[in-house]
FILUM-747013 format. One record per residue (C-alpha): z, x, y. Coordinates in steps of 0.05 Angstrom, whole numbers, plus 5000, padded with zeros to 4 digits. Example, Ala and Ser with C-alpha at 12.3 -4.5 7.8 and 13.67 -1.06 7.14 Angstrom:
FILUM-747013
515652464910
514352734979
This chain:
FILUM-747013
517752154734
526052194729
528151594669
532351244728
525751164776
521350924716
526250444696
525850174770
519150174764
518049844696
523849354724
520549144787
513349094758
516148624707
519648174766
512448254801
509347944741
514847424727
514947194807
507247104810
506647724853
508647464922
507448024960
499848054953
499447364972
502947475038
498048075052
492347665044
493947095092
491447585144
494447085201
497447695241
493648055301
492948685267
490848985196
495349585210
500049795257
504950485265
511750545267
517751055259
521051205195
524451745164
517852105154
515452065216
510551615250
506551265187
502250675174
504749955157
501749285152
502648835210
508948505185
512149145181
511549265102
509850105083
503250235060
501650785002
496151164981
494651404904
492752154901
488951964835
484351504869
478051764888
475951634962
473750944976
474850654911
482550444871
483350604801
490350274802
490349694759
494749254707
501549574705
500550014761
497849454812
504349064782
509149624819
503849794871
500749174895
494049374936
493349115000
488148545003
485748225061
480347655067
478747555143
476248125188
479848825195
484348975266
486649625277
494649535319
495950025364
496350725347
491950655284
484250845290
478950265282
473750855255
479551055192
479850275177
475249985123
475049615051
473749714980
472749144936
477349144874
474948944802
477348224817
472848234876
478148194927
477248654992
482849244997
484049545064
482850265061
484950835118
480951425121
477451305057
484851175021
485750464982
491850185010
499049964976
505849614981
511149894930
514549234905
521649674912
520949604989
524348894996
524648905076
520149095133
521249875150
523850005078
519550655046
523750744977
516851064945
515051604984
513252314943
514251994876
509952224814
507351504774
501251274738
498851964739
499252124811
503652164878
504851604917
504351784992
505151425063
499651555116
500851825188
496551505236
491352095231
489751905161
493352425128
498652365072
506052565074
507253045031
């Protein structure tokens, strides 16, 4: 990871910790009609949450399990949900699932990959951390078929 990106991630993680990590709280409300949606981005069609926030997969995660905790989860908060999973238009219900995190919360998975936000993505539709190396793995957005965008 280059120095400026590393500094950005560190500052973003600090800001998230200081602000009580508002992104995961938004994700866990589950008040929207679907869990995932598909939108067009600079990387083609990719998976977003129902509010239009980009979702990332971490290449270091084994299928169906998250290894991103602590400072990693501060920079890339997991997409957690309390309610029922719902596949939105252009997403596959059979690829949608969850995994239990160490704190007991349910993290949304797609094609077996745990999904995360990036704290630097502030507006719906933003994708600011595609193909970035951090915490010993790559962070990549996900196509509707479950494949990662490289």
